[in-house]
MMTF fields as JSON, N, C-alpha, C and O atoms, coordinates in Angstrom:
{
  "mmtfVersion": "1.0.0",
  "mmtfProducer": "UNKNOWN",
  "numBonds": 423,
  "numAtoms": 424,
  "numGroups": 106,
  "numChains": 1,
  "numModels": 1,
  "chainsPerModel": [1],
  "groupsPerChain": [106],
  "chainIdList": ["A"],
  "bondAtomList": [4, 2, 8, 6, 12, 10, 16, 14, 20, 18, 24, 22, 28, 26, 32, 30, 36, 34, 40, 38, 44, 42, 48, 46, 52, 50, 56, 54, 60, 58, 64, 62, 68, 66, 72, 70, 76, 74, 80, 78, 84, 82, 88, 86, 92, 90, 96, 94, 100, 98, 104, 102, 108, 106, 112, 110, 116, 114, 120, 118, 124, 122, 128, 126, 132, 130, 136, 134, 140, 138, 144, 142, 148, 146, 152, 150, 156, 154, 160, 158, 164, 162, 168, 166, 172, 170, 176, 174, 180, 178, 184, 182, 188, 186, 192, 190, 196, 194, 200, 198, 204, 202, 208, 206, 212, 210, 216, 214, 220, 218, 224, 222, 228, 226, 232, 230, 236, 234, 240, 238, 244, 242, 248, 246, 252, 250, 256, 254, 260, 258, 264, 262, 268, 266, 272, 270, 276, 274, 280, 278, 284, 282, 288, 286, 292, 290, 296, 294, 300, 298, 304, 302, 308, 306, 312, 310, 316, 314, 320, 318, 324, 322, 328, 326, 332, 330, 336, 334, 340, 338, 344, 342, 348, 346, 352, 350, 356, 354, 360, 358, 364, 362, 368, 366, 372, 370, 376, 374, 380, 378, 384, 382, 388, 386, 392, 390, 396, 394, 400, 398, 404, 402, 408, 406, 412, 410, 416, 414, 420, 418],
  "bondOrderList": [1, 1, 1, 1, 1, 1, 1, 1, 1, 1, 1, 1, 1, 1, 1, 1, 1, 1, 1, 1, 1, 1, 1, 1, 1, 1, 1, 1, 1, 1, 1, 1, 1, 1, 1, 1, 1, 1, 1, 1, 1, 1, 1, 1, 1, 1, 1, 1, 1, 1, 1, 1, 1, 1, 1, 1, 1, 1, 1, 1, 1, 1, 1, 1, 1, 1, 1, 1, 1, 1, 1, 1, 1, 1, 1, 1, 1, 1, 1, 1, 1, 1, 1, 1, 1, 1, 1, 1, 1, 1, 1, 1, 1, 1, 1, 1, 1, 1, 1, 1, 1, 1, 1, 1, 1],
  "groupList": [{"groupName": "MET", "atomNameList": ["N", "CA", "C", "O"], "elementList": ["N", "C", "C", "O"], "formalChargeList": [0, 0, 0, 0], "bondAtomList": [1, 0, 2, 1, 3, 2], "bondOrderList": [1, 1, 2], "singleLetterCode": "M", "chemCompType": "L-PEPTIDE LINKING"}, {"groupName": "ALA", "atomNameList": ["N", "CA", "C", "O"], "elementList": ["N", "C", "C", "O"], "formalChargeList": [0, 0, 0, 0], "bondAtomList": [1, 0, 2, 1, 3, 2], "bondOrderList": [1, 1, 2], "singleLetterCode": "A", "chemCompType": "L-PEPTIDE LINKING"}, {"groupName": "SER", "atomNameList": ["N", "CA", "C", "O"], "elementList": ["N", "C", "C", "O"], "formalChargeList": [0, 0, 0, 0], "bondAtomList": [1, 0, 2, 1, 3, 2], "bondOrderList": [1, 1, 2], "singleLetterCode": "S", "chemCompType": "L-PEPTIDE LINKING"}, {"groupName": "THR", "atomNameList": ["N", "CA", "C", "O"], "elementList": ["N", "C", "C", "O"], "formalChargeList": [0, 0, 0, 0], "bondAtomList": [1, 0, 2, 1, 3, 2], "bondOrderList": [1, 1, 2], "singleLetterCode": "T", "chemCompType": "L-PEPTIDE LINKING"}, {"groupName": "PRO", "atomNameList": ["N", "CA", "C", "O"], "elementList": ["N", "C", "C", "O"], "formalChargeList": [0, 0, 0, 0], "bondAtomList": [1, 0, 2, 1, 3, 2], "bondOrderList": [1, 1, 2], "singleLetterCode": "P", "chemCompType": "L-PEPTIDE LINKING"}, {"groupName": "GLU", "atomNameList": ["N", "CA", "C", "O"], "elementList": ["N", "C", "C", "O"], "formalChargeList": [0, 0, 0, 0], "bondAtomList": [1, 0, 2, 1, 3, 2], "bondOrderList": [1, 1, 2], "singleLetterCode": "E", "chemCompType": "L-PEPTIDE LINKING"}, {"groupName": "GLY", "atomNameList": ["N", "CA", "C", "O"], "elementList": ["N", "C", "C", "O"], "formalChargeList": [0, 0, 0, 0], "bondAtomList": [1, 0, 2, 1, 3, 2], "bondOrderList": [1, 1, 2], "singleLetterCode": "G", "chemCompType": "PEPTIDE LINKING"}, {"groupName": "ARG", "atomNameList": ["N", "CA", "C", "O"], "elementList": ["N", "C", "C", "O"], "formalChargeList": [0, 0, 0, 0], "bondAtomList": [1, 0, 2, 1, 3, 2], "bondOrderList": [1, 1, 2], "singleLetterCode": "R", "chemCompType": "L-PEPTIDE LINKING"}, {"groupName": "VAL", "atomNameList": ["N", "CA", "C", "O"], "elementList": ["N", "C", "C", "O"], "formalChargeList": [0, 0, 0, 0], "bondAtomList": [1, 0, 2, 1, 3, 2], "bondOrderList": [1, 1, 2], "singleLetterCode": "V", "chemCompType": "L-PEPTIDE LINKING"}, {"groupName": "LYS", "atomNameList": ["N", "CA", "C", "O"], "elementList": ["N", "C", "C", "O"], "formalChargeList": [0, 0, 0, 0], "bondAtomList": [1, 0, 2, 1, 3, 2], "bondOrderList": [1, 1, 2], "singleLetterCode": "K", "chemCompType": "L-PEPTIDE LINKING"}, {"groupName": "ASP", "atomNameList": ["N", "CA", "C", "O"], "elementList": ["N", "C", "C", "O"], "formalChargeList": [0, 0, 0, 0], "bondAtomList": [1, 0, 2, 1, 3, 2], "bondOrderList": [1, 1, 2], "singleLetterCode": "D", "chemCompType": "L-PEPTIDE LINKING"}, {"groupName": "ILE", "atomNameList": ["N", "CA", "C", "O"], "elementList": ["N", "C", "C", "O"], "formalChargeList": [0, 0, 0, 0], "bondAtomList": [1, 0, 2, 1, 3, 2], "bondOrderList": [1, 1, 2], "singleLetterCode": "I", "chemCompType": "L-PEPTIDE LINKING"}, {"groupName": "LEU", "atomNameList": ["N", "CA", "C", "O"], "elementList": ["N", "C", "C", "O"], "formalChargeList": [0, 0, 0, 0], "bondAtomList": [1, 0, 2, 1, 3, 2], "bondOrderList": [1, 1, 2], "singleLetterCode": "L", "chemCompType": "L-PEPTIDE LINKING"}, {"groupName": "GLN", "atomNameList": ["N", "CA", "C", "O"], "elementList": ["N", "C", "C", "O"], "formalChargeList": [0, 0, 0, 0], "bondAtomList": [1, 0, 2, 1, 3, 2], "bondOrderList": [1, 1, 2], "singleLetterCode": "Q", "chemCompType": "L-PEPTIDE LINKING"}, {"groupName": "TRP", "atomNameList": ["N", "CA", "C", "O"], "elementList": ["N", "C", "C", "O"], "formalChargeList": [0, 0, 0, 0], "bondAtomList": [1, 0, 2, 1, 3, 2], "bondOrderList": [1, 1, 2], "singleLetterCode": "W", "chemCompType": "L-PEPTIDE LINKING"}, {"groupName": "TYR", "atomNameList": ["N", "CA", "C", "O"], "elementList": ["N", "C", "C", "O"], "formalChargeList": [0, 0, 0, 0], "bondAtomList": [1, 0, 2, 1, 3, 2], "bondOrderList": [1, 1, 2], "singleLetterCode": "Y", "chemCompType": "L-PEPTIDE LINKING"}, {"groupName": "PHE", "atomNameList": ["N", "CA", "C", "O"], "elementList": ["N", "C", "C", "O"], "formalChargeList": [0, 0, 0, 0], "bondAtomList": [1, 0, 2, 1, 3, 2], "bondOrderList": [1, 1, 2], "singleLetterCode": "F", "chemCompType": "L-PEPTIDE LINKING"}, {"groupName": "HIS", "atomNameList": ["N", "CA", "C", "O"], "elementList": ["N", "C", "C", "O"], "formalChargeList": [0, 0, 0, 0], "bondAtomList": [1, 0, 2, 1, 3, 2], "bondOrderList": [1, 1, 2], "singleLetterCode": "H", "chemCompType": "L-PEPTIDE LINKING"}, {"groupName": "CYS", "atomNameList": ["N", "CA", "C", "O"], "elementList": ["N", "C", "C", "O"], "formalChargeList": [0, 0, 0, 0], "bondAtomList": [1, 0, 2, 1, 3, 2], "bondOrderList": [1, 1, 2], "singleLetterCode": "C", "chemCompType": "L-PEPTIDE LINKING"}, {"groupName": "ASN", "atomNameList": ["N", "CA", "C", "O"], "elementList": ["N", "C", "C", "O"], "formalChargeList": [0, 0, 0, 0], "bondAtomList": [1, 0, 2, 1, 3, 2], "bondOrderList": [1, 1, 2], "singleLetterCode": "N", "chemCompType": "L-PEPTIDE LINKING"}],
  "groupTypeList": [0, 1, 2, 3, 4, 5, 6, 7, 8, 9, 10, 1, 8, 9, 9, 11, 12, 9, 1, 13, 6, 11, 14, 15, 15, 0, 4, 8, 1, 6, 4, 16, 1, 7, 17, 6, 11, 4, 10, 16, 2, 18, 0, 1, 4, 6, 19, 9, 1, 16, 16, 11, 5, 3, 9, 1, 4, 6, 9, 8, 19, 2, 3, 3, 10, 19, 13, 9, 1, 8, 17, 1, 5, 11, 7, 1, 8, 6, 6, 3, 8, 12, 8, 11, 10, 19, 8, 5, 4, 12, 9, 5, 15, 12, 10, 1, 11, 7, 3, 19, 4, 2, 17, 5, 6, 7],
  "groupIdList": [1, 2, 3, 4, 5, 6, 7, 8, 9, 10, 11, 12, 13, 14, 15, 16, 17, 18, 19, 20, 21, 22, 23, 24, 25, 26, 27, 28, 29, 30, 31, 32, 33, 34, 35, 36, 37, 38, 39, 40, 41, 42, 43, 44, 45, 46, 47, 48, 49, 50, 51, 52, 53, 54, 55, 56, 57, 58, 59, 60, 61, 62, 63, 64, 65, 66, 67, 68, 69, 70, 71, 72, 73, 74, 75, 76, 77, 78, 79, 80, 81, 82, 83, 84, 85, 86, 87, 88, 89, 90, 91, 92, 93, 94, 95, 96, 97, 98, 99, 100, 101, 102, 103, 104, 105, 106],
  "secStructList": [7, 7, 1, 1, 2, 2, 2, 2, 2, 2, 2, 2, 2, 2, 2, 2, 2, 2, 2, 1, 7, 7, 3, 3, 3, 7, 7, 7, 7, 1, 1, 1, 1, 7, 6, 6, 7, 7, 1, 3, 3, 3, 3, 3, 6, 6, 6, 3, 3, 3, 3, 3, 3, 7, 7, 7, 6, 6, 7, 6, 6, 7, 7, 7, 2, 2, 2, 2, 2, 2, 2, 2, 2, 2, 2, 6, 6, 6, 7, 7, 3, 3, 3, 7, 1, 1, 1, 2, 2, 2, 2, 2, 2, 2, 2, 2, 2, 2, 2, 7, 6, 6, 7, 7, 7, 7],
  "xCoordList": [68.092, 69.107, 68.965, 67.889, 70.248, 70.173, 70.033, 70.592, 69.001, 68.279, 69.72, 70.134, 70.444, 71.428, 72.991, 73.327, 73.552, 75.3, 75.83, 76.54, 75.309, 75.88, 74.932, 75.259, 74.191, 73.242, 73.938, 74.169, 74.507, 75.597, 76.665, 77.115, 77.6, 78.891, 78.185, 78.74, 77.119, 76.627, 76.203, 76.43, 75.601, 75.563, 76.69, 76.807, 77.888, 79.47, 79.591, 79.005, 80.038, 80.333, 79.651, 80.37, 78.176, 77.69, 78.008, 77.868, 78.504, 79.059, 80.297, 80.598, 81.16, 82.403, 82.452, 83.147, 81.641, 81.794, 80.781, 80.552, 80.172, 79.275, 80.254, 80.129, 81.216, 82.166, 82.976, 83.407, 83.132, 84.715, 84.251, 85.037, 82.897, 82.502, 82.709, 83.069, 82.348, 82.329, 81.14, 80.454, 80.772, 79.344, 79.134, 79.957, 77.944, 77.77, 76.463, 75.614, 76.223, 74.962, 74.878, 75.714, 73.789, 73.097, 72.323, 71.187, 72.889, 71.806, 70.818, 71.124, 69.588, 68.493, 68.346, 68.253, 68.376, 68.207, 66.723, 65.889, 66.437, 65.083, 65.333, 66.372, 64.062, 64.155, 64.601, 64.824, 64.763, 65.244, 66.711, 67.248, 67.187, 68.379, 69.432, 69.086, 70.731, 71.793, 72.437, 73.069, 72.235, 72.931, 74.581, 75.365, 74.876, 76.237, 76.96, 78.19, 76.225, 76.41, 77.004, 76.312, 78.111, 78.39, 77.685, 77.071, 77.579, 76.771, 76.461, 75.44, 77.868, 78.052, 78.885, 79.876, 78.688, 79.31, 79.817, 79.008, 81.052, 81.231, 82.435, 83.485, 82.192, 83.197, 83.804, 83.138, 84.927, 85.589, 86.188, 86.328, 86.473, 87.032, 88.576, 89.352, 88.548, 90.166, 89.476, 90.184, 88.072, 87.719, 88.206, 88.755, 88.081, 88.262, 87.012, 86.383, 86.762, 85.887, 85.976, 87.18, 85.098, 85.21, 84.075, 82.909, 84.327, 83.238, 83.194, 84.279, 82.242, 82.218, 81.093, 79.892, 81.746, 80.665, 80.649, 81.721, 79.668, 79.896, 79.433, 78.93, 79.635, 79.775, 79.239, 79.462, 78.468, 78.542, 80.075, 80.832, 80.266, 81.676, 82.033, 81.129, 83.138, 83.095, 82.822, 82.969, 82.466, 81.814, 82.745, 82.246, 83.939, 84.445, 84.627, 84.388, 85.0, 85.122, 84.03, 84.142, 82.749, 81.312, 80.571, 79.342, 81.53, 80.961, 80.412, 80.941, 79.269, 78.555, 79.4, 80.493, 78.819, 79.612, 79.627, 80.523, 78.266, 77.956, 78.612, 79.004, 78.616, 79.659, 81.048, 81.664, 81.668, 82.894, 82.978, 83.925, 81.987, 81.874, 82.343, 83.318, 81.414, 80.84, 82.553, 83.312, 82.911, 84.102, 85.53, 86.385, 85.368, 86.592, 86.215, 87.099, 85.009, 84.979, 85.305, 85.795, 84.989, 85.421, 86.876, 87.434, 87.366, 88.752, 89.745, 90.929, 89.124, 89.768, 89.518, 89.899, 88.952, 89.081, 89.726, 89.843, 90.208, 91.049, 90.29, 90.523, 89.538, 88.358, 88.977, 89.782, 88.131, 88.891, 87.488, 86.611, 87.586, 86.482, 86.638, 87.356, 85.975, 86.784, 85.683, 84.723, 85.712, 84.976, 85.337, 86.146, 84.633, 84.928, 83.732, 82.629, 84.165, 83.345, 83.347, 82.555, 84.037, 84.289, 84.674, 85.095, 84.723, 85.493, 86.959, 87.488, 87.613, 88.881, 89.497, 90.161, 89.34, 90.129, 89.386, 89.786, 88.52, 87.851, 88.523, 88.723, 88.891, 89.568, 90.751, 90.974, 91.554, 93.222, 93.159, 93.804, 92.031, 91.751, 91.785, 92.506, 91.133, 90.534, 91.917, 92.423, 92.205, 93.65, 94.654, 95.334, 94.607, 95.786, 95.607, 96.513, 94.101, 94.009, 93.984, 94.09, 93.762, 93.974, 95.744, 96.16, 96.413, 97.882, 98.605, 99.393, 98.069, 98.825, 97.501, 96.899, 97.122, 96.043, 96.037, 95.038, 97.193, 97.433, 97.49, 97.83, 97.298, 96.592, 95.74, 94.962, 96.125, 95.187, 94.157, 93.207, 94.536, 93.642, 93.498, 94.462, 92.615, 92.606, 91.228, 90.965],
  "yCoordList": [113.261, 114.109, 115.347, 115.843, 115.787, 116.65, 117.764, 118.325, 118.389, 120.104, 120.876, 121.571, 120.965, 122.033, 121.25, 120.067, 122.206, 122.475, 120.879, 119.905, 121.171, 120.353, 118.604, 117.419, 119.089, 117.614, 116.899, 115.701, 117.911, 117.245, 116.799, 115.957, 117.191, 116.683, 115.376, 114.298, 115.377, 113.778, 112.856, 111.699, 112.978, 112.146, 111.857, 110.634, 112.462, 112.295, 111.4, 110.323, 111.701, 110.721, 109.547, 108.564, 109.307, 107.751, 107.2, 105.99, 108.025, 107.035, 106.365, 105.298, 107.286, 106.501, 105.407, 104.396, 105.706, 104.92, 103.725, 103.189, 103.211, 102.337, 101.539, 100.322, 102.261, 101.868, 100.863, 99.85, 101.445, 100.987, 99.933, 99.432, 99.658, 98.635, 99.112, 98.445, 100.428, 100.949, 101.139, 102.12, 100.375, 100.586, 101.941, 102.396, 102.604, 103.975, 104.013, 103.234, 104.879, 105.065, 107.119, 107.811, 107.51, 108.824, 108.658, 108.197, 109.047, 109.817, 110.638, 111.764, 110.368, 111.426, 112.249, 112.001, 113.449, 114.704, 115.142, 115.294, 115.368, 115.666, 116.455, 116.926, 116.415, 116.917, 115.968, 116.401, 114.648, 113.966, 113.393, 112.799, 113.699, 113.503, 114.585, 115.615, 113.948, 114.958, 115.553, 115.011, 116.814, 117.852, 117.454, 116.874, 117.978, 117.892, 116.585, 116.623, 115.249, 114.194, 114.532, 115.277, 114.09, 113.809, 113.308, 112.273, 113.809, 113.205, 112.012, 111.472, 111.689, 110.035, 109.211, 109.802, 107.923, 106.944, 106.195, 106.11, 105.551, 104.677, 103.58, 103.933, 102.477, 101.413, 100.96, 100.632, 101.03, 100.28, 98.831, 98.39, 98.251, 96.841, 97.327, 98.263, 96.069, 96.261, 96.801, 97.157, 96.834, 97.618, 98.974, 99.394, 99.572, 101.212, 102.084, 102.495, 102.294, 103.335, 104.584, 104.84, 105.874, 107.158, 108.104, 107.732, 108.996, 109.924, 111.021, 111.393, 111.587, 112.428, 113.579, 113.315, 115.165, 115.799, 116.651, 117.072, 116.871, 117.505, 118.864, 119.251, 119.591, 121.213, 121.316, 120.337, 122.363, 122.912, 123.619, 124.181, 123.473, 123.863, 125.147, 125.971, 125.41, 126.704, 126.975, 128.154, 126.206, 126.268, 125.381, 125.166, 124.938, 123.702, 124.354, 123.65, 125.565, 125.939, 126.657, 127.728, 125.948, 126.356, 125.778, 125.81, 124.922, 123.898, 124.565, 125.592, 124.028, 124.585, 124.516, 123.964, 125.043, 124.707, 123.508, 122.708, 123.408, 121.692, 120.556, 119.443, 120.979, 119.913, 119.819, 118.801, 121.036, 121.142, 120.249, 119.498, 120.412, 119.951, 118.38, 117.813, 117.819, 116.564, 116.205, 115.463, 116.791, 116.39, 115.962, 115.126, 117.015, 117.061, 115.871, 115.019, 115.457, 114.158, 112.9, 111.962, 112.887, 111.761, 111.604, 110.769, 112.418, 112.735, 112.473, 112.154, 112.644, 112.635, 111.165, 110.896, 110.231, 108.75, 108.083, 106.859, 108.978, 108.523, 108.17, 107.245, 108.862, 108.701, 109.761, 110.614, 109.422, 110.228, 110.948, 110.359, 112.307, 113.09, 113.914, 114.907, 113.63, 114.617, 115.76, 115.586, 116.641, 117.573, 118.281, 119.203, 117.73, 117.972, 118.717, 118.572, 119.865, 120.52, 119.71, 120.109, 118.845, 117.953, 116.996, 116.873, 115.938, 114.489, 114.275, 113.166, 115.45, 115.273, 114.636, 113.61, 115.127, 114.66, 113.128, 112.617, 112.973, 111.861, 110.61, 109.508, 110.822, 110.437, 109.783, 108.573, 110.814, 111.039, 109.916, 108.875, 110.303, 109.596, 107.997, 107.297, 107.579, 106.493, 105.504, 104.515, 106.264, 105.768, 105.48, 104.468, 106.94, 106.245, 105.187, 104.68, 104.992, 103.887, 102.601, 101.677, 102.494, 101.212, 100.612, 99.464, 101.746, 101.737, 101.241, 100.298, 102.291, 102.11, 101.875, 102.854, 100.617, 100.443, 101.034, 101.266, 101.149, 102.212, 103.395, 104.221, 103.812, 105.328, 105.501, 104.688, 107.105, 107.373, 108.452, 108.766, 108.978, 110.622, 111.371, 111.402, 112.006, 113.493, 113.76, 114.893],
  "zCoordList": [86.003, 85.794, 86.738, 87.073, 87.131, 88.06, 87.752, 86.81, 88.773, 88.476, 89.034, 88.106, 90.002, 90.404, 90.246, 90.283, 90.104, 90.187, 91.286, 91.037, 92.098, 93.332, 92.692, 92.631, 92.483, 91.929, 91.098, 91.258, 89.694, 88.971, 89.281, 88.503, 90.638, 91.22, 91.957, 91.745, 92.724, 93.162, 92.198, 92.55, 90.974, 89.777, 89.348, 89.436, 88.791, 88.703, 90.062, 90.168, 90.623, 92.106, 92.003, 91.819, 92.084, 91.835, 90.811, 90.634, 89.944, 88.509, 88.577, 88.042, 89.472, 89.49, 90.555, 90.458, 91.594, 92.533, 92.362, 93.447, 91.396, 90.855, 89.849, 89.716, 89.16, 88.392, 88.823, 88.273, 90.175, 90.736, 91.844, 92.647, 91.794, 92.802, 94.497, 95.467, 94.381, 95.722, 96.447, 96.158, 97.338, 98.115, 98.794, 99.588, 98.437, 99.187, 99.644, 99.21, 100.508, 100.982, 101.222, 101.802, 100.647, 100.893, 102.032, 101.918, 103.389, 104.208, 104.017, 103.623, 104.203, 103.945, 105.274, 106.476, 104.384, 105.452, 105.731, 104.838, 107.386, 107.609, 109.078, 109.542, 109.588, 110.886, 111.916, 113.047, 111.634, 112.386, 112.445, 113.38, 111.295, 110.804, 111.862, 112.441, 111.847, 112.304, 111.302, 110.395, 111.517, 110.952, 110.56, 111.31, 109.065, 109.183, 108.755, 108.726, 108.366, 108.134, 106.651, 105.957, 106.164, 104.766, 103.753, 104.011, 102.5, 101.643, 101.065, 100.639, 101.186, 100.917, 101.881, 102.308, 102.331, 103.517, 102.421, 101.497, 102.212, 101.366, 101.739, 102.277, 101.45, 101.768, 100.231, 99.249, 100.325, 98.994, 99.297, 100.438, 98.304, 98.515, 99.319, 99.124, 100.387, 101.126, 102.52, 103.462, 102.576, 104.085, 104.119, 105.138, 103.276, 103.366, 103.425, 102.45, 104.631, 104.971, 104.441, 104.406, 103.833, 103.695, 103.591, 103.723, 103.419, 103.263, 102.391, 101.945, 102.067, 100.53, 100.887, 100.922, 101.203, 101.273, 99.943, 99.508, 99.399, 97.76, 97.992, 99.047, 96.915, 96.957, 95.734, 95.023, 95.145, 93.77, 93.314, 94.105, 92.135, 91.767, 92.389, 92.535, 92.747, 93.162, 94.491, 94.812, 95.35, 96.574, 97.699, 98.803, 97.425, 98.365, 99.474, 100.455, 99.752, 101.173, 101.688, 102.284, 101.413, 102.064, 102.663, 102.599, 103.602, 104.519, 105.611, 106.037, 106.178, 107.274, 108.741, 108.875, 109.559, 111.015, 111.202, 111.469, 110.999, 111.409, 110.532, 110.884, 109.652, 108.911, 109.014, 108.698, 109.524, 109.806, 111.176, 111.41, 111.951, 113.401, 113.042, 113.536, 112.067, 111.951, 111.284, 111.908, 110.101, 109.81, 110.474, 110.183, 111.591, 112.692, 113.088, 113.002, 113.571, 114.47, 113.875, 114.503, 112.482, 111.588, 111.76, 112.471, 111.097, 111.185, 112.419, 112.317, 113.435, 114.676, 115.149, 116.288, 114.445, 114.568, 113.596, 113.54, 112.722, 111.72, 110.515, 109.737, 110.481, 109.078, 108.329, 108.702, 106.507, 105.865, 105.122, 104.49, 105.403, 104.678, 103.428, 103.545, 101.989, 101.081, 101.071, 101.822, 100.48, 100.379, 99.033, 98.935, 98.024, 96.449, 96.103, 96.63, 94.784, 94.158, 92.636, 91.782, 92.405, 91.224, 91.49, 92.64, 90.653, 90.469, 90.576, 90.501, 90.765, 90.382, 91.715, 91.571, 92.918, 93.621, 94.851, 95.897, 94.2, 94.663, 93.582, 94.094, 91.967, 91.446, 92.031, 92.041, 92.566, 93.066, 93.869, 93.74, 95.017, 96.377, 96.187, 96.899, 95.395, 94.765, 94.386, 94.918, 93.273, 92.971, 93.889, 94.059, 94.647, 95.783, 97.05, 97.711, 97.205, 97.794, 97.511, 98.318, 95.681, 95.038, 95.026, 95.177, 94.814, 94.725, 95.901, 95.977, 97.066, 98.372, 99.366, 99.809, 99.662, 100.439, 102.142, 102.823, 102.461, 103.949, 103.458, 104.305, 102.445, 102.19, 103.399, 103.898, 103.9, 105.114, 104.849, 105.567, 103.642, 102.986, 103.962, 104.728, 104.219, 104.538, 105.457, 105.86]
}
C-alpha cells in the first residue's frame, strides 16, 4: 500500500499499465542516477513509447527544473511525456493511441 499521495497515483498508474499489457520500467533514483528522468518509461503495443511523470494530486505544475529540462529533451526528439496527478489523462492518452496509432501525444 502506498504511503504518500504521489505513491497512490503511481500505484494506480501501475494497475492501468498492467491491465492494458503495457511494459514499463521505473528508474531507481540515487546518487548516480540522472536527475529529472520521468517516473515511468513505457512501451505500448504497436511500438509506442511514452513516459509518465507522476505528481501528488494538485501538484501537477510542480515539476522541478531538472524534470522540465529532461521532458523538453524527450519532446524535442518527438517523445511523449505525460505529467499527471491522477490517472484520467493517462486513460485518455491510452484511448487515443489505441484508436489512432499515429497519435503524437504531448
